[in-house]
Structure formats: C-alpha cells, structure tokens
mmCIF file of the N, C-alpha and C atoms, coordinates in Angstrom:
data_MODEL
# 
_entry.id   MODEL 
# 
loop_
_atom_site.group_PDB 
_atom_site.id 
_atom_site.type_symbol 
_atom_site.label_atom_id 
_atom_site.label_alt_id 
_atom_site.label_comp_id 
_atom_site.label_asym_id 
_atom_site.label_entity_id 
_atom_site.label_seq_id 
_atom_site.pdbx_PDB_ins_code 
_atom_site.Cartn_x 
_atom_site.Cartn_y 
_atom_site.Cartn_z 
_atom_site.occupancy 
_atom_site.B_iso_or_equiv 
_atom_site.pdbx_formal_charge 
_atom_site.auth_seq_id 
_atom_site.auth_comp_id 
_atom_site.auth_asym_id 
_atom_site.auth_atom_id 
_atom_site.pdbx_PDB_model_num 
ATOM 1   N N  . MET A 1 1  ? 0.818   -1.199 0.000   1.00 0.00 ? 1  MET A N  1 
ATOM 2   C CA . MET A 1 1  ? 0.000   0.000  0.000   1.00 0.00 ? 1  MET A CA 1 
ATOM 3   C C  . MET A 1 1  ? 0.859   1.258  0.000   1.00 0.00 ? 1  MET A C  1 
ATOM 4   N N  . SER A 1 2  ? 2.057   1.192  0.555   1.00 0.00 ? 2  SER A N  1 
ATOM 5   C CA . SER A 1 2  ? 2.905   2.379  0.622   1.00 0.00 ? 2  SER A CA 1 
ATOM 6   C C  . SER A 1 2  ? 3.332   2.868  -0.754  1.00 0.00 ? 2  SER A C  1 
ATOM 7   N N  . ASP A 1 3  ? 3.201   2.029  -1.772  1.00 0.00 ? 3  ASP A N  1 
ATOM 8   C CA . ASP A 1 3  ? 3.534   2.476  -3.122  1.00 0.00 ? 3  ASP A CA 1 
ATOM 9   C C  . ASP A 1 3  ? 2.504   3.463  -3.658  1.00 0.00 ? 3  ASP A C  1 
ATOM 10  N N  . LYS A 1 4  ? 1.381   3.612  -2.957  1.00 0.00 ? 4  LYS A N  1 
ATOM 11  C CA . LYS A 1 4  ? 0.330   4.547  -3.357  1.00 0.00 ? 4  LYS A CA 1 
ATOM 12  C C  . LYS A 1 4  ? 0.458   5.899  -2.659  1.00 0.00 ? 4  LYS A C  1 
ATOM 13  N N  . ILE A 1 5  ? 1.395   6.037  -1.737  1.00 0.00 ? 5  ILE A N  1 
ATOM 14  C CA . ILE A 1 5  ? 1.583   7.283  -0.995  1.00 0.00 ? 5  ILE A CA 1 
ATOM 15  C C  . ILE A 1 5  ? 2.361   8.267  -1.861  1.00 0.00 ? 5  ILE A C  1 
ATOM 16  N N  . ILE A 1 6  ? 1.835   9.480  -1.959  1.00 0.00 ? 6  ILE A N  1 
ATOM 17  C CA . ILE A 1 6  ? 2.540   10.534 -2.687  1.00 0.00 ? 6  ILE A CA 1 
ATOM 18  C C  . ILE A 1 6  ? 2.704   11.734 -1.761  1.00 0.00 ? 6  ILE A C  1 
ATOM 19  N N  . HIS A 1 7  ? 3.719   12.498 -1.984  1.00 0.00 ? 7  HIS A N  1 
ATOM 20  C CA . HIS A 1 7  ? 3.953   13.722 -1.223  1.00 0.00 ? 7  HIS A CA 1 
ATOM 21  C C  . HIS A 1 7  ? 3.469   14.885 -2.072  1.00 0.00 ? 7  HIS A C  1 
ATOM 22  N N  . LEU A 1 8  ? 2.516   15.623 -1.529  1.00 0.00 ? 8  LEU A N  1 
ATOM 23  C CA . LEU A 1 8  ? 1.911   16.736 -2.253  1.00 0.00 ? 8  LEU A CA 1 
ATOM 24  C C  . LEU A 1 8  ? 2.699   18.019 -2.052  1.00 0.00 ? 8  LEU A C  1 
ATOM 25  N N  . THR A 1 9  ? 2.600   18.875 -3.035  1.00 0.00 ? 9  THR A N  1 
ATOM 26  C CA . THR A 1 9  ? 3.173   20.214 -2.960  1.00 0.00 ? 9  THR A CA 1 
ATOM 27  C C  . THR A 1 9  ? 2.079   21.204 -3.329  1.00 0.00 ? 9  THR A C  1 
ATOM 28  N N  . ASP A 1 10 ? 2.356   22.471 -3.160  1.00 0.00 ? 10 ASP A N  1 
ATOM 29  C CA . ASP A 1 10 ? 1.399   23.494 -3.585  1.00 0.00 ? 10 ASP A CA 1 
ATOM 30  C C  . ASP A 1 10 ? 1.077   23.343 -5.068  1.00 0.00 ? 10 ASP A C  1 
ATOM 31  N N  . ASP A 1 11 ? 2.077   22.995 -5.849  1.00 0.00 ? 11 ASP A N  1 
ATOM 32  C CA . ASP A 1 11 ? 1.891   22.875 -7.295  1.00 0.00 ? 11 ASP A CA 1 
ATOM 33  C C  . ASP A 1 11 ? 1.120   21.620 -7.698  1.00 0.00 ? 11 ASP A C  1 
ATOM 34  N N  . SER A 1 12 ? 1.232   20.541 -6.927  1.00 0.00 ? 12 SER A N  1 
ATOM 35  C CA . SER A 1 12 ? 0.606   19.283 -7.327  1.00 0.00 ? 12 SER A CA 1 
ATOM 36  C C  . SER A 1 12 ? -0.752  19.027 -6.668  1.00 0.00 ? 12 SER A C  1 
ATOM 37  N N  . PHE A 1 13 ? -1.126  19.795 -5.656  1.00 0.00 ? 13 PHE A N  1 
ATOM 38  C CA . PHE A 1 13 ? -2.357  19.536 -4.906  1.00 0.00 ? 13 PHE A CA 1 
ATOM 39  C C  . PHE A 1 13 ? -3.590  19.552 -5.801  1.00 0.00 ? 13 PHE A C  1 
ATOM 40  N N  . ASP A 1 14 ? -3.709  20.528 -6.651  1.00 0.00 ? 14 ASP A N  1 
ATOM 41  C CA . ASP A 1 14 ? -4.884  20.650 -7.517  1.00 0.00 ? 14 ASP A CA 1 
ATOM 42  C C  . ASP A 1 14 ? -5.036  19.426 -8.412  1.00 0.00 ? 14 ASP A C  1 
ATOM 43  N N  . THR A 1 15 ? -3.974  19.029 -9.054  1.00 0.00 ? 15 THR A N  1 
ATOM 44  C CA . THR A 1 15 ? -4.018  17.891 -9.968  1.00 0.00 ? 15 THR A CA 1 
ATOM 45  C C  . THR A 1 15 ? -4.163  16.567 -9.227  1.00 0.00 ? 15 THR A C  1 
ATOM 46  N N  . ASP A 1 16 ? -3.374  16.359 -8.193  1.00 0.00 ? 16 ASP A N  1 
ATOM 47  C CA . ASP A 1 16 ? -3.346  15.068 -7.504  1.00 0.00 ? 16 ASP A CA 1 
ATOM 48  C C  . ASP A 1 16 ? -4.524  14.841 -6.569  1.00 0.00 ? 16 ASP A C  1 
ATOM 49  N N  . VAL A 1 17 ? -5.154  15.902 -6.079  1.00 0.00 ? 17 VAL A N  1 
ATOM 50  C CA . VAL A 1 17 ? -6.252  15.747 -5.127  1.00 0.00 ? 17 VAL A CA 1 
ATOM 51  C C  . VAL A 1 17 ? -7.574  16.244 -5.706  1.00 0.00 ? 17 VAL A C  1 
ATOM 52  N N  . LEU A 1 18 ? -7.640  17.504 -6.059  1.00 0.00 ? 18 LEU A N  1 
ATOM 53  C CA . LEU A 1 18 ? -8.910  18.089 -6.481  1.00 0.00 ? 18 LEU A CA 1 
ATOM 54  C C  . LEU A 1 18 ? -9.425  17.533 -7.799  1.00 0.00 ? 18 LEU A C  1 
ATOM 55  N N  . LYS A 1 19 ? -8.547  17.135 -8.691  1.00 0.00 ? 19 LYS A N  1 
ATOM 56  C CA . LYS A 1 19 ? -8.968  16.613 -9.990  1.00 0.00 ? 19 LYS A CA 1 
ATOM 57  C C  . LYS A 1 19 ? -8.829  15.095 -10.098 1.00 0.00 ? 19 LYS A C  1 
ATOM 58  N N  . ALA A 1 20 ? -8.564  14.426 -8.996  1.00 0.00 ? 20 ALA A N  1 
ATOM 59  C CA . ALA A 1 20 ? -8.366  12.974 -9.005  1.00 0.00 ? 20 ALA A CA 1 
ATOM 60  C C  . ALA A 1 20 ? -9.702  12.248 -9.126  1.00 0.00 ? 20 ALA A C  1 
ATOM 61  N N  . ASP A 1 21 ? -9.668  11.101 -9.767  1.00 0.00 ? 21 ASP A N  1 
ATOM 62  C CA . ASP A 1 21 ? -10.839 10.227 -9.832  1.00 0.00 ? 21 ASP A CA 1 
ATOM 63  C C  . ASP A 1 21 ? -10.837 9.334  -8.599  1.00 0.00 ? 21 ASP A C  1 
ATOM 64  N N  . GLY A 1 22 ? -11.987 9.151  -7.991  1.00 0.00 ? 22 GLY A N  1 
ATOM 65  C CA . GLY A 1 22 ? -12.083 8.259  -6.844  1.00 0.00 ? 22 GLY A CA 1 
ATOM 66  C C  . GLY A 1 22 ? -11.841 8.965  -5.529  1.00 0.00 ? 22 GLY A C  1 
ATOM 67  N N  . ALA A 1 23 ? -11.796 8.160  -4.487  1.00 0.00 ? 23 ALA A N  1 
ATOM 68  C CA . ALA A 1 23 ? -11.620 8.678  -3.129  1.00 0.00 ? 23 ALA A CA 1 
ATOM 69  C C  . ALA A 1 23 ? -10.149 8.986  -2.856  1.00 0.00 ? 23 ALA A C  1 
ATOM 70  N N  . ILE A 1 24 ? -9.927  10.062 -2.125  1.00 0.00 ? 24 ILE A N  1 
ATOM 71  C CA . ILE A 1 24 ? -8.579  10.500 -1.767  1.00 0.00 ? 24 ILE A CA 1 
ATOM 72  C C  . ILE A 1 24 ? -8.547  10.744 -0.258  1.00 0.00 ? 24 ILE A C  1 
ATOM 73  N N  . LEU A 1 25 ? -7.500  10.305 0.393   1.00 0.00 ? 25 LEU A N  1 
ATOM 74  C CA . LEU A 1 25 ? -7.282  10.586 1.807   1.00 0.00 ? 25 LEU A CA 1 
ATOM 75  C C  . LEU A 1 25 ? -6.039  11.450 1.920   1.00 0.00 ? 25 LEU A C  1 
ATOM 76  N N  . VAL A 1 26 ? -6.192  12.624 2.541   1.00 0.00 ? 26 VAL A N  1 
ATOM 77  C CA . VAL A 1 26 ? -5.061  13.531 2.724   1.00 0.00 ? 26 VAL A CA 1 
ATOM 78  C C  . VAL A 1 26 ? -4.806  13.650 4.221   1.00 0.00 ? 26 VAL A C  1 
ATOM 79  N N  . ASP A 1 27 ? -3.578  13.408 4.627   1.00 0.00 ? 27 ASP A N  1 
ATOM 80  C CA . ASP A 1 27 ? -3.180  13.521 6.027   1.00 0.00 ? 27 ASP A CA 1 
ATOM 81  C C  . ASP A 1 27 ? -2.337  14.780 6.175   1.00 0.00 ? 27 ASP A C  1 
ATOM 82  N N  . PHE A 1 28 ? -2.925  15.810 6.775   1.00 0.00 ? 28 PHE A N  1 
ATOM 83  C CA . PHE A 1 28 ? -2.210  17.058 7.023   1.00 0.00 ? 28 PHE A CA 1 
ATOM 84  C C  . PHE A 1 28 ? -1.515  16.956 8.375   1.00 0.00 ? 28 PHE A C  1 
ATOM 85  N N  . TRP A 1 29 ? -0.280  17.435 8.457   1.00 0.00 ? 29 TRP A N  1 
ATOM 86  C CA . TRP A 1 29 ? 0.446   17.426 9.722   1.00 0.00 ? 29 TRP A CA 1 
ATOM 87  C C  . TRP A 1 29 ? 1.454   18.559 9.739   1.00 0.00 ? 29 TRP A C  1 
ATOM 88  N N  . ALA A 1 30 ? 1.904   18.863 10.944  1.00 0.00 ? 30 ALA A N  1 
ATOM 89  C CA . ALA A 1 30 ? 2.939   19.884 11.114  1.00 0.00 ? 30 ALA A CA 1 
ATOM 90  C C  . ALA A 1 30 ? 3.803   19.490 12.303  1.00 0.00 ? 30 ALA A C  1 
ATOM 91  N N  . GLU A 1 31 ? 5.097   19.710 12.198  1.00 0.00 ? 31 GLU A N  1 
ATOM 92  C CA . GLU A 1 31 ? 6.017   19.349 13.278  1.00 0.00 ? 31 GLU A CA 1 
ATOM 93  C C  . GLU A 1 31 ? 5.694   20.072 14.577  1.00 0.00 ? 31 GLU A C  1 
ATOM 94  N N  . TRP A 1 32 ? 5.163   21.295 14.483  1.00 0.00 ? 32 TRP A N  1 
ATOM 95  C CA . TRP A 1 32 ? 4.886   22.085 15.672  1.00 0.00 ? 32 TRP A CA 1 
ATOM 96  C C  . TRP A 1 32 ? 3.583   21.684 16.361  1.00 0.00 ? 32 TRP A C  1 
ATOM 97  N N  . CYS A 1 33 ? 2.789   20.822 15.741  1.00 0.00 ? 33 CYS A N  1 
ATOM 98  C CA . CYS A 1 33 ? 1.492   20.423 16.290  1.00 0.00 ? 33 CYS A CA 1 
ATOM 99  C C  . CYS A 1 33 ? 1.685   19.463 17.462  1.00 0.00 ? 33 CYS A C  1 
ATOM 100 N N  . GLY A 1 34 ? 1.106   19.772 18.601  1.00 0.00 ? 34 GLY A N  1 
ATOM 101 C CA . GLY A 1 34 ? 1.249   18.946 19.789  1.00 0.00 ? 34 GLY A CA 1 
ATOM 102 C C  . GLY A 1 34 ? 0.724   17.530 19.627  1.00 0.00 ? 34 GLY A C  1 
ATOM 103 N N  . ARG A 1 35 ? -0.339  17.343 18.857  1.00 0.00 ? 35 ARG A N  1 
ATOM 104 C CA . ARG A 1 35 ? -0.910  16.013 18.656  1.00 0.00 ? 35 ARG A CA 1 
ATOM 105 C C  . ARG A 1 35 ? 0.017   15.123 17.841  1.00 0.00 ? 35 ARG A C  1 
ATOM 106 N N  . VAL A 1 36 ? 0.869   15.700 17.027  1.00 0.00 ? 36 VAL A N  1 
ATOM 107 C CA . VAL A 1 36 ? 1.770   14.931 16.176  1.00 0.00 ? 36 VAL A CA 1 
ATOM 108 C C  . VAL A 1 36 ? 2.989   14.450 16.953  1.00 0.00 ? 36 VAL A C  1 
ATOM 109 N N  . LYS A 1 37 ? 3.396   15.216 17.938  1.00 0.00 ? 37 LYS A N  1 
ATOM 110 C CA . LYS A 1 37 ? 4.628   14.892 18.687  1.00 0.00 ? 37 LYS A CA 1 
ATOM 111 C C  . LYS A 1 37 ? 4.481   13.648 19.501  1.00 0.00 ? 37 LYS A C  1 
# 
C-alpha cells in the first residue's frame, strides 16, 4: 500500500487531489502540532 503514498506540494495539490478520480485521503500534519509529537 505504501507504493500509493505521494507527497503533495502546492503545485501538485490541484491535480493530484482536487482533480483525481475516486476517493482521496489527505493527512495534514505539522512538526509544531502537539498532537503529532
């Protein structure tokens, strides 16, 4: 399944997420977020 993981950028988000066919799961995170630590 890890072969399906892609790293999004500002430039690729529209094409890879908003214009994608089918269901998409996006995991947003930030190093400074307490829940992530």
